[in-house]
C-alpha positions, 0 to 999 in steps of 0.5 A: 298589513294582510300582506304583512301578516301573510309573510309573517305566517309564512315564516312562522310555518317555515320556522316551525318546520325547521324546528320539527325537523331539527327537533326529530334530529336532535331531541333527547330521549327521555329516560323510560324511553331507552329501553323502547323496542328498537323495531317499533322505532324503525316501524313508526319512521318508516310509516313516516317516510310511506306517507301513512302519517303524512297528516301531522307533517302537512301544513295543509292538514289542519283547520286553517292551514294553508295548502301549498298548491293553489286549490279551486272549489266551485259552489253553489250559491242562494241570490242574496235578495238585498245584497247592498252591495258597493262598487268593487264587492259582488258574490263573485269577487269581494274582500272575503274571497280575497281573504280566503285566497290569501289565507288558504290558498283556495280560489272559491268560484261561484258556479251558479246563484238562483234566487230562493223561489227558484233554487231548489228547482236549479239543483234538481236539474244539476242532480239529474245531469250529473254536474254538480258544483265542489260545494252543494248548498242545499235548502231541502232535507229531503233533496240531501236524503235523495242525494246522500243515500244515492252516493253523491256526497262525500263522506265528511265523518273524518274530514270533520274530525281534523279539520273543524276549527274551535268555534265550528265544533263549539258552536255545533257542541251546544246543541248536543248533537241534535243538529248533526245527527239528521245528516249523518246517514249509516254512521257517515256524516254528509253535511253541514247545517247552518245554526239554527239557534234556540230560544225564538219561540213565543213568550207573552208581551204585555203593556207593563204600564198598564198592569201598573196603572191597574195594580195588577201582576203579570200573569202566569196561568190561563185563567190569569192571563183572561183576567188581566186582558178583561181588565184591559179591555173594561178599564182602558188603562190606554185612554183609548176611548170605549170599545178601542181596546184591544186585549190580545192582538193575534195574527189575521191569517196565521194565527198558528204556524209554528215556531217563532210566529210573531203574534201567533197563539201557539202558547195557549195550544201548548199549555193544554198539551197540543203542538199543532203543525208540528210532526209529533211521536207518542210514547211508542214511537208512533207519529202523528200530526199534532194539528189533529190531536185530541188536545186541539179541542181544549185550546180551539175552546179556550180560543172560542170563548176568549174571542166571544168574551171580547178578549181577543182582538173582534177585527182580527181576521179583518187585518190581513194587510201588511204590517196591520197587526203591527200597527195595532200594538204600534199605535197602543191599542193592544195590551197583550201579544205573543212574540219572540224575544226579538219581536219589539217594535221601535214604533211602539216607543215613537208613538209612546216614549212612556211605554213600559213592556213586561214579559212572561213565559205564559200561559204555563200548564197545569203543572207549572210549565211553560212549554215550548216548541224547539226549532228544526234541529237543521235548516240550510246546509252545506255538502261536498259532491262526491267528486271533489278533490278536497273535500276538507276546503268546505270546512277551511272556508267556513272556518276563515268565514266565522274567524272573521265574522266573529273576530276571532281572527281581529286582522281579518274582522278590521279588514271586512268591517269596513265593507259591512259597515257600509251595509253590504250583506255578509251573505253576499260575501261569504261563499257559503252565503246564508249559511249561519254558525252559532251557539244554540244558546247564544241568546240566553247567553247574551241576555246575561251579558247585557243583564250584568252591564244594565245592572252593575255597569260591567259586561263580561265577555265569552266566546258568544260575545261579538262586537255587535253584541257587545254593542246592541248591549251597551244600547240597552243599557243607554235606554235604562240609564234614560235616554232622551226620546228625542235621540234618533237611536232611542227606538233602537235603543228601545228594541235592545233593551226589551229584546236582549235585556227584558226578553232574553233573560226569561228563555232559560229558566226554570219554568220553560220546557221545551219540546222536541217534535219527532220530524221537522221536514218535508216528505215525498208527497208534501209539494203536492198534499200541503198545500190543499191541507195547510188551507183547510188547516188555516180555514179552521182555526178561524171558522172555530175561533170566530164561531162561524163553526162550532167546536165540533167542527174540528171533529170533521176537519180530521176526517177531511184532513185524513181523506185529503192526503193527511193519513198518506203524509203520516205514513211518509213520516213514520218511514222517515222517522224510523229510518233516522 
């Protein structure tokens, strides 16, 4: 069927070409153009003949245009940890590569693969030897900057304007330039970024059934949250027994780690205007590290008090084993926790089919805003070597991949879907691997579609909706309608309901106040200095929150952090920010 489609495409191409040629010979001239300067017409005809306007006549000069002659490109790739490959499918030879070759006449060769932990080292060796593949996967922003500034990458500025497909443009447009600006140096675009979609920050999850049992409202302020936690701990609405109920479950080793840190307490710091682990800038453009800002003391004081009062899990520092904090929540011992919209476990439902969850943008700051950090504007990148003969091939490949994956190319998706259905990783089959292209606001958009289905029985569709998304929305509705707890799919529908319906629908509400950091990446000295600094910082949180050290120790920590290399990093970040 795909071969038939290919023939139809070629026939349509020939027909279109004949129509263009025929039109040039016999097209009628509009009355208003009959008096046009003959010289201008002759000049335009001459331009076309000389090739200066060849793009318009070249079938390949379009987002999905097929090359007349075969084009071969090489690409580097991060090895997929769990590809779940089946016979006949490998990163080097698979159905997606076949479709790219058939539809675009591009033969993609995997130049080399490396595990994520070794990838940057391998790429550094390639850079040093000058032996780059045509398309380069880049996992480190600083590496990208060095490559661009040393004239190793192709300028994609005009190529993007010509070859970016509709889906690519639509997705990047939702970022309002935020993720392409860091990839633009001296007005030239040198890479494309994987879409680091928004709205993955922590929000407050609570046992809604416990709230109902105690006649409590969903908290919004810090004081309301502390009151609810106190009621949970003291009145034991879950029947866990005296001293067993936990108010707030938090991460054992990394209670503060940045964006999307499940069980992290970042929202508490954000409520007092502190943004730990992030490079921020003041009104004058001066860079500072958020973890040493004076506001941090206010957040630490709140957490220290909550720990002293038993509102935070008193044993959290001992729960260092894998999944131990999850187990606290899943077993029904905890009344509240911070997690992203997707952070719910089906095990919670298995252990307690009567469980109900509530969610809130909380705690709010003094002005009634829920502050939360934006994700880094870029993640992994793909760029093209300056020596590549066909740099536009990168965009054509991405257009093909995502037209298939998103079902824009319905026949392509139907061809590939049986492979996906067997659990084969998309990242293993796609030549661009983990490069992801999605709408910045896809989560709240899909949340609204899911809400419509759950509440009205009707689910609309737009450019963000895939078959997968519709399937998940249908799962949420099945749970809302009352699924039998013995159904093997019940735990998954529980996650669909609370993630895609309940959680997603509070992410873009008026109280939300997204905050952008000044800089998200590493610097020249990061690898050398950050391990020591990060360890010092992690210990500080645990020591102050648990009372091992007094609150005043924070000032000592700040001085240590500066002396051990923090000042050096701050200077390097300032240079990077000034150069953006």
